[in-house]
C-alpha positions as CSV (number, residue, x, y, z in Angstrom):
1,M,0.0,0.0,0.0
2,G,1.2,3.5,-0.6
3,E,1.8,5.9,2.2
4,E,-1.3,8.0,1.3
5,E,-3.6,5.0,1.9
6,A,-5.1,4.3,5.3
7,A,-2.9,2.0,7.4
8,A,-4.2,-1.6,7.6
9,P,-5.8,-2.4,11.0
10,L,-3.6,-4.0,13.6
11,L,-6.3,-6.6,14.3
12,V,-8.0,-8.5,11.5
13,P,-9.8,-11.8,11.5
14,G,-7.5,-14.8,10.8
15,S,-8.1,-17.6,8.5
16,N,-6.0,-20.1,10.5
17,G,-8.1,-22.1,12.9
18,D,-5.6,-21.9,15.7
19,D,-4.9,-18.3,15.3
20,P,-8.3,-16.5,15.4
21,R,-6.9,-13.1,16.1
22,R,-3.6,-11.7,14.7
23,L,-2.1,-8.3,14.6
24,N,-2.0,-6.6,11.2
25,L,1.6,-7.2,10.4
26,T,0.5,-10.5,8.7
27,L,-1.4,-8.3,6.3
28,A,1.5,-6.1,5.7
29,I,3.9,-9.0,5.2
30,H,1.6,-11.3,3.2
31,G,0.3,-8.5,1.0
32,D,-0.2,-10.9,-1.9
33,D,-2.9,-12.9,0.0
34,D,-6.3,-11.9,-1.3
35,E,-8.1,-13.0,1.8
36,W,-5.9,-10.9,4.1
37,K,-6.1,-8.0,1.7
38,A,-9.9,-8.1,1.7
39,A,-10.1,-8.4,5.5
40,G,-7.8,-5.5,6.0
41,E,-9.6,-3.3,3.4
42,A,-13.0,-4.1,4.9
43,A,-11.8,-3.3,8.5
44,A,-10.1,-0.1,7.3
45,S,-13.3,0.9,5.4
46,S,-15.4,0.3,8.5
47,A,-13.0,2.4,10.6
48,R,-13.2,5.3,8.1
49,H,-17.0,5.0,8.1
50,H,-17.5,5.1,11.8
51,H,-14.8,7.6,12.7
52,A,-14.6,10.7,10.7
53,L,-12.0,12.5,12.7
54,P,-9.4,13.5,10.1
55,G,-5.8,12.5,10.5
56,W,-6.5,10.0,13.3
57,D,-6.2,6.3,12.4
58,W,-8.7,4.6,14.7
59,A,-7.8,1.1,13.4
60,E,-4.2,1.7,14.4
61,V,-5.4,3.1,17.8
62,R,-7.5,0.1,18.6
63,G,-4.8,-2.3,17.5
64,Q,-2.1,-0.6,19.5
65,L,-4.4,-0.6,22.6
66,A,-5.1,-4.3,22.1
67,F,-1.4,-5.0,21.8
68,A,-0.4,-2.8,24.8
69,A,-2.9,-4.1,27.3
70,P,-1.5,-7.7,27.4
71,M,2.1,-6.5,27.5
72,V,1.3,-4.2,30.5
73,T,-0.4,-7.1,32.3
74,T,2.5,-9.4,31.6
75,N,5.1,-6.9,32.8
76,M,3.2,-6.2,36.0
77,A,2.8,-9.9,36.7
78,Y,6.6,-10.5,36.4
79,Y,7.2,-7.5,38.6
80,A,4.9,-8.9,41.2
81,I,6.5,-12.3,41.5
82,P,9.7,-11.2,43.4
83,L,7.6,-8.6,45.2
84,V,5.4,-11.4,46.7
85,S,8.6,-13.2,47.8
86,V,9.8,-10.0,49.6
87,M,6.4,-9.8,51.3
88,Y,6.7,-13.4,52.6
89,A,10.2,-12.7,53.8
90,G,9.1,-9.6,55.5
91,R,6.5,-11.5,57.6
92,L,9.4,-13.3,59.3
93,G,10.7,-10.1,60.9
94,D,12.0,-6.6,60.3
95,L,15.6,-7.8,59.6
96,Q,14.3,-10.3,57.0
97,L,12.2,-7.6,55.4
98,A,15.2,-5.2,55.1
99,A,17.4,-8.0,53.8
100,A,14.9,-9.2,51.2
101,T,14.3,-5.6,50.1
102,L,18.0,-4.9,49.8
103,G,18.7,-8.2,48.0
104,N,15.8,-7.6,45.6
105,S,17.0,-4.1,44.8
106,W,20.6,-5.1,44.4
107,G,19.5,-8.0,42.2
108,T,17.4,-5.7,40.0
109,V,20.2,-3.2,39.5
110,T,22.9,-5.7,38.8
111,G,21.0,-8.5,37.0
112,I,17.3,-8.0,36.1
113,A,17.9,-4.7,34.3
114,L,20.8,-6.2,32.4
115,M,18.8,-9.3,31.3
116,T,16.0,-7.0,30.1
117,G,18.4,-4.9,28.1
118,L,20.2,-7.8,26.5
119,S,17.0,-9.2,25.1
120,G,16.3,-5.9,23.3
121,S,18.4,-7.0,20.4
122,L,15.6,-9.4,19.4
123,E,13.2,-6.5,19.0
124,T,15.4,-5.4,16.1
125,L,16.5,-8.8,14.7
126,C,13.2,-10.7,15.1
127,G,11.0,-7.7,14.4
128,Q,12.7,-6.8,11.1
129,G,13.2,-10.4,10.2
130,Y,9.5,-11.0,10.6
131,G,8.7,-8.0,8.4
132,A,11.2,-9.2,5.7
133,R,9.8,-12.8,5.9
134,A,13.1,-14.2,7.1
135,Y,11.1,-16.5,9.4
136,R,13.7,-19.2,10.0
137,T,16.3,-16.8,11.2
138,M,14.0,-15.6,14.0
139,G,14.3,-18.9,15.8
140,V,18.1,-18.9,15.2
141,H,18.4,-15.4,16.7
142,L,16.2,-16.5,19.7
143,Q,18.6,-19.4,20.4
144,A,21.6,-17.1,20.0
145,S,20.1,-14.6,22.4
146,L,19.4,-17.4,24.9
147,L,23.0,-18.3,24.8
148,T,24.0,-14.7,25.4
149,S,21.6,-14.4,28.3
150,A,23.0,-17.6,29.8
151,L,26.6,-16.3,29.6
152,A,25.6,-13.0,31.2
153,S,23.6,-14.7,33.9
154,A,26.6,-16.9,34.8
155,A,28.8,-13.8,35.1
156,V,26.3,-11.9,37.2
157,S,25.8,-15.0,39.4
158,L,29.4,-14.7,40.6
159,L,28.7,-11.2,41.7
160,W,25.6,-12.3,43.5
161,L,27.4,-15.2,45.3
162,Y,30.0,-12.7,46.7
163,S,27.8,-9.7,47.2
164,E,28.1,-9.4,50.9
165,P,31.4,-7.6,51.0
166,L,30.2,-5.3,48.2
167,L,27.1,-4.3,50.2
168,V,29.1,-3.7,53.3
169,F,31.5,-1.6,51.2
170,L,28.5,0.5,50.2
171,R,27.9,1.1,53.9
172,Q,24.9,-1.2,54.3
173,D,24.3,-2.8,57.7
174,P,26.5,-5.9,58.1
175,G,23.7,-8.1,59.4
176,T,21.3,-7.0,56.7
177,S,24.1,-7.4,54.0
178,R,24.7,-11.0,55.2
179,L,21.1,-12.0,54.9
180,A,20.7,-10.1,51.6
181,A,23.6,-12.0,50.1
182,D,21.9,-15.3,51.2
183,F,18.7,-14.2,49.5
184,L,20.7,-13.5,46.3
185,R,22.4,-16.8,46.4
186,H,19.1,-18.6,46.4
187,S,17.8,-16.3,43.6
188,V,20.5,-17.3,41.1
189,P,18.3,-19.8,39.3
190,A,15.7,-17.0,39.0
191,L,18.2,-14.8,37.2
192,F,18.7,-17.4,34.4
193,A,14.9,-18.0,34.1
194,Y,14.2,-14.3,33.9
195,G,16.8,-13.8,31.2
196,F,15.3,-16.6,29.1
197,I,11.8,-15.3,29.7
198,Q,12.7,-11.9,28.3
199,C,14.2,-13.5,25.2
200,A,11.0,-15.6,24.6
201,L,8.8,-12.5,25.2
202,R,10.7,-10.6,22.5
203,F,10.4,-13.5,20.1
204,L,6.7,-13.7,20.5
205,Q,6.2,-9.9,20.6
206,A,7.9,-9.6,17.2
207,Q,5.2,-11.8,15.8
208,S,2.5,-9.9,17.5
209,V,1.6,-12.9,19.7
210,V,0.7,-11.1,22.9
211,A,-2.6,-12.4,24.3
212,P,-1.2,-15.8,25.4
213,L,1.5,-14.0,27.4
214,V,-1.1,-12.9,29.9
215,A,-1.8,-16.6,30.8
216,F,1.9,-17.5,30.9
217,S,2.6,-14.7,33.4
218,L,-0.6,-14.7,35.6
219,L,-0.7,-18.4,36.1
220,P,2.9,-18.6,37.5
221,L,2.0,-15.5,39.6
222,A,-1.0,-17.3,41.1
223,A,1.0,-20.4,41.6
224,H,3.8,-18.4,43.2
225,I,1.6,-17.4,46.1
226,G,1.1,-21.0,47.0
227,V,4.7,-22.0,46.3
228,A,6.0,-19.2,48.5
229,H,3.7,-20.1,51.3
230,A,4.6,-23.8,51.1
231,L,8.4,-23.2,51.0
232,V,8.5,-20.5,53.7
233,N,5.9,-21.9,56.1
234,A,4.8,-25.5,55.4
235,L,8.3,-26.9,54.5
236,G,10.1,-24.7,57.0
237,M,12.7,-23.2,54.6
238,G,12.0,-19.8,56.1
239,F,13.9,-16.8,54.6
240,A,15.7,-18.9,51.9
241,G,12.3,-20.3,50.8
242,A,11.1,-16.9,49.7
243,A,14.0,-16.6,47.3
244,V,13.7,-20.2,46.1
245,A,10.0,-19.6,45.4
246,T,10.8,-16.9,42.9
247,S,13.2,-19.3,41.1
248,V,10.5,-22.0,40.9
249,S,7.8,-19.7,39.6
250,L,10.0,-18.0,37.0
251,W,11.2,-21.3,35.7
252,L,7.6,-22.5,35.5
253,S,6.7,-19.5,33.4
254,F,9.7,-20.1,31.0
255,L,8.9,-23.8,30.6
256,M,5.3,-22.9,29.7
257,L,6.5,-20.4,27.1
258,A,9.0,-22.9,25.7
259,A,6.4,-25.6,25.5
260,Y,4.0,-23.2,23.7
261,V,6.6,-22.2,21.1
262,M,7.7,-25.8,20.4
263,A,4.2,-27.3,20.3
264,S,2.1,-24.7,18.5
265,D,1.8,-24.8,14.7
266,R,1.7,-21.0,14.8
267,F,5.5,-21.1,15.0
268,R,6.3,-23.9,12.5
269,E,8.1,-21.4,10.3
270,T,9.8,-19.2,12.9
271,W,11.0,-22.0,15.2
272,P,13.3,-24.3,13.2
273,G,14.2,-26.4,16.3
274,L,17.5,-26.5,18.1
275,T,20.4,-25.9,15.8
276,T,24.1,-25.3,16.2
277,E,23.8,-22.4,13.7
278,A,22.9,-20.3,16.7
279,F,26.5,-20.3,17.9
280,R,27.7,-18.3,15.0
281,H,25.1,-15.6,15.6
282,V,26.0,-15.0,19.2
283,L,28.8,-12.5,18.6
284,P,27.0,-10.6,15.8
285,G,23.9,-10.4,17.9
286,M,26.0,-8.9,20.7
287,K,26.5,-5.9,18.5
288,L,22.9,-5.0,19.3
289,A,22.5,-6.8,22.7
290,I,25.3,-5.0,24.5
291,P,24.2,-1.4,23.5
292,S,20.7,-2.3,24.3
293,A,21.7,-3.5,27.8
294,V,23.8,-0.4,28.3
295,M,20.8,1.8,27.2
296,V,18.5,0.2,29.8
297,C,21.0,0.1,32.6
298,F,22.2,3.7,32.2
299,E,18.7,5.0,32.8
300,Y,17.8,2.6,35.5
301,W,21.0,3.2,37.5
302,S,20.5,6.9,37.4
303,F,17.3,6.6,39.5
304,E,19.2,4.4,42.0
305,F,21.9,7.0,42.3
306,L,19.2,9.5,43.4
307,V,18.3,7.2,46.3
308,L,22.0,7.0,47.3
309,F,22.3,10.8,47.1
310,A,19.2,11.2,49.2
311,G,20.8,9.1,52.0
312,L,23.6,11.8,52.2
313,M,21.2,14.6,53.0
314,P,20.7,16.0,56.6
315,E,17.3,14.4,57.1
316,S,18.3,11.3,55.3
317,Q,15.4,9.1,56.5
318,V,12.7,11.5,55.1
319,S,14.6,12.3,52.0
320,T,15.4,8.7,51.2
321,S,11.7,7.8,51.7
322,I,10.6,10.6,49.4
323,I,13.0,9.7,46.6
324,A,12.2,6.0,46.9
325,M,8.4,6.8,46.7
326,C,9.0,8.9,43.6
327,Q,11.1,6.1,42.1
328,N,8.4,3.5,42.8
329,T,5.7,5.8,41.3
330,E,7.8,6.3,38.2
331,T,8.4,2.6,37.9
332,I,4.7,1.8,38.1
333,S,3.8,4.4,35.5
334,Y,6.5,3.1,33.2
335,M,5.0,-0.4,33.3
336,I,2.0,1.1,31.4
337,T,4.3,3.0,29.1
338,Y,6.2,-0.2,28.5
339,G,3.2,-1.6,26.7
340,F,3.2,1.2,24.1
341,A,7.0,0.9,23.8
342,A,6.6,-2.8,22.9
343,V,3.9,-1.8,20.4
344,I,5.9,0.8,18.6
345,S,9.1,-1.4,18.7
346,T,7.2,-4.2,17.0
347,R,5.3,-2.0,14.6
348,V,8.3,-0.1,13.4
349,S,10.6,-3.1,13.1
350,N,8.0,-5.2,11.3
351,E,7.1,-2.4,8.9
352,L,10.7,-1.5,8.2
353,G,11.5,-5.1,7.5
354,A,8.6,-5.1,5.0
355,R,9.8,-1.7,3.7
356,N,6.4,0.0,4.6
357,I,8.0,3.3,5.7
358,G,4.8,5.3,5.7
359,K,2.9,2.8,7.9
360,A,5.9,2.8,10.4
361,K,5.7,6.6,10.6
362,K,1.9,6.5,11.1
363,A,2.3,4.0,13.9
364,L,4.9,6.2,15.6
365,T,2.5,9.2,15.5
366,V,-0.3,7.2,17.1
367,S,2.0,5.8,19.8
368,L,3.3,9.2,20.8
369,A,-0.3,10.6,21.0
370,L,-1.4,7.7,23.1
371,S,1.6,8.0,25.4
372,L,0.9,11.7,25.9
373,M,-2.7,10.9,26.8
374,L,-1.5,8.3,29.2
375,G,0.8,10.9,30.8
376,V,-2.0,13.4,31.2
377,A,-4.3,10.7,32.7
378,F,-1.6,9.8,35.2
379,L,-1.1,13.5,35.9
380,L,-4.7,13.9,36.9
381,L,-4.7,10.8,39.1
382,L,-1.5,11.8,40.8
383,G,-2.5,15.5,41.2
384,L,-5.9,14.6,42.7
385,G,-5.0,11.6,44.7
386,H,-1.5,12.1,45.9
387,D,-2.6,12.2,49.6
388,L,-4.2,8.8,49.3
389,W,-1.2,7.5,47.3
390,V,1.4,8.6,49.9
391,R,-0.6,6.9,52.7
392,L,0.1,3.6,51.1
393,F,3.8,4.1,51.7
394,S,3.9,6.0,55.0
395,S,1.8,7.3,57.8
396,S,4.3,10.1,58.6
397,Q,2.8,13.6,58.2
398,A,6.3,14.9,57.4
399,V,6.7,12.4,54.6
400,A,3.2,13.2,53.3
401,S,3.8,16.9,53.3
402,A,7.2,16.5,51.5
403,F,5.7,14.2,48.9
404,A,2.9,16.7,48.2
405,S,5.5,19.4,47.4
406,M,7.2,16.9,45.1
407,T,4.1,16.0,43.1
408,P,4.4,18.7,40.4
409,L,7.9,17.6,39.7
410,L,6.9,14.0,39.7
411,I,4.1,14.7,37.2
412,G,6.6,16.3,34.9
413,S,9.0,13.4,35.0
414,V,6.1,10.9,34.4
415,V,5.0,12.8,31.3
416,L,8.6,12.9,30.0
417,D,9.1,9.2,30.8
418,S,5.9,8.3,28.8
419,T,7.2,9.9,25.6
420,Q,10.8,8.6,26.0
421,G,9.5,5.1,26.5
422,V,7.9,5.3,23.0
423,L,11.0,6.9,21.5
424,S,13.2,4.2,23.0
425,G,10.9,1.6,21.5
426,V,11.5,3.2,18.1
427,A,15.2,3.1,18.7
428,R,15.1,-0.7,19.5
429,G,12.8,-1.3,16.5
430,C,15.2,0.5,14.2
431,G,18.4,-0.9,15.6
432,W,19.6,2.4,17.1
433,Q,20.5,0.9,20.5
434,H,24.1,2.4,20.2
435,L,22.7,5.9,19.7
436,A,20.2,5.5,22.5
437,A,23.0,4.2,24.8
438,W,25.2,7.3,24.1
439,T,22.1,9.5,24.5
440,N,21.4,8.0,28.0
441,L,25.0,8.3,29.0
442,V,25.1,12.1,28.2
443,A,21.5,12.8,29.4
444,F,21.8,11.2,32.8
445,Y,25.5,11.2,33.7
446,V,26.7,14.3,32.0
447,I,23.6,16.5,32.5
448,G,21.1,14.9,34.9
449,L,23.1,13.6,37.9
450,P,25.5,16.6,38.0
451,L,22.6,19.0,38.0
452,A,20.9,16.9,40.6
453,I,23.9,17.3,42.9
454,L,24.1,21.0,42.1
455,F,20.4,21.6,42.8
456,G,20.1,19.3,45.7
457,F,23.3,20.1,47.6
458,K,24.9,23.3,46.4
459,L,21.7,25.3,45.9
460,G,19.9,23.7,48.8
461,F,16.8,22.4,47.1
462,Q,17.2,19.0,48.8
463,T,15.0,16.3,47.4
464,K,13.3,18.7,44.9
465,G,16.8,19.5,43.5
466,L,17.6,15.8,43.0
467,W,14.4,15.2,41.1
468,M,14.8,18.5,39.1
469,G,18.2,17.2,37.9
470,Q,16.6,14.0,36.8
471,I,13.9,15.9,34.9
472,C,16.7,17.8,33.1
473,G,18.2,14.4,32.1
474,L,14.8,13.1,30.9
475,L,14.2,16.3,28.9
476,C,17.6,16.0,27.2
477,Q,17.0,12.3,26.5
478,N,13.6,13.1,24.9
479,C,14.9,15.9,22.8
480,V,17.8,13.9,21.4
481,L,15.8,10.8,20.7
482,F,13.1,12.9,19.1
483,F,15.6,14.7,16.9
484,I,17.2,11.4,15.8
485,T,13.7,10.0,15.0
486,L,12.6,13.2,13.2
487,R,15.8,13.8,11.1
488,T,16.6,10.3,10.1
489,N,15.7,9.4,6.5
490,W,13.8,6.2,7.2
491,E,13.7,5.3,3.5
492,E,17.5,4.8,3.5
493,L,17.7,2.8,6.7
494,D,19.7,-0.4,6.3
495,L,20.0,-1.6,9.8
496,T,19.8,-5.4,9.5
497,M,20.8,-6.9,6.2
498,F,19.4,-10.1,4.7
499,N,21.1,-11.9,1.9
500,K,19.3,-13.6,-1.0
501,D,18.4,-16.5,1.2
502,N,16.9,-14.1,3.8
503,D,19.7,-15.1,6.2
504,F,20.7,-12.3,8.5
505,V,24.2,-10.9,8.0
506,C,25.5,-8.5,10.6
């Protein structure tokens, strides 16, 4: 289809009995199939008939919302699994709660963020491969990414096994550090499982298979509550049982995903079975995986630095609580933004692979508009309900008053984070991970954190100053990523190359 035509709807009826609902990209890729063409044109015509708002592609909107909702649910479920383990550990005592919280935070910073970032290479490789109809290579790239994740998990495991002296060096309480290290040692299997899950999610996401992901995340979450109770209480494993429960539940989820991919006819073209060919794609794939990991880690670590800086302030207990609450609020809002980031990454990579540049640009416009609406909605909720929200974290009047004064700044950072999530998704879809990594380095470590120190300590704005510096970093990140997206000639992009046999060549 030409750029001037209405974009095909994301959701169209499928002709395959075991695939009743598919996202549009099948239509874009298999454009020579008359049945898919007719279905797409009928749905687009219906959308134009019922919605006369010019310049707004309602079919694209509905499709993106239908894609984003399962991704948001899936992401929240995986976030909740270790959180439930921390809750069960906390019921054993205050020391256990502090140790589990510290262990979970340290594990997220050093391992979980890294695993999430490494899998980002598949958003480019599998996404564009699916658009270019290089189906077989997708399964090969998945296996190569699993190998990369396993190697990285093994390296991080060594850090987790000997994390006690590092935590003590960072001036954490020795008793808490000892228990936190024990929590991490029992969480090592969970690290491997989480890395493998992220690879499988990206593989399925690239094919617009998102609805089943809800079951493969919510079922393990439901089982996790029973597993955690059994290990901690019934079997008497206590504190260690909480960490082991996370490993059991995450491995259950991965095995469900793996069984689904291997057993379903839906993936007969994209999953070629285990092959040694994956080994020769490990190093080329790292050219995207490593920048993708750096891109994610740089941003995540910058928020953790704010918590450390807050601990150096005069009223460290209050300031640390405020910054931690702001960070948790930002994380929760980003889980929703993540759904749209997954949408635009898939849409852009698929359409670029199919060389449908116009449709990729239209999808980006819709995603940005939806992310801004999301930011405004969160702005209203936070502005009107910040008193209720802060009471979920603390009953202290001093904390509530300080958080209320932070709310306008927090609203600004949430809006900026909503748009940067979409722009980062575009970067992963296009294969711009290296540009995004450099952008995050400059935005947060050359601009954001130095300004946070200046505003917070030198100019005396305290916690407000720390968050103002972070907002400056987010603003810089948004501006640079938007400039790259706007100024790039998408028609000339040649990010992943396929030879005459549709085999990826890095």
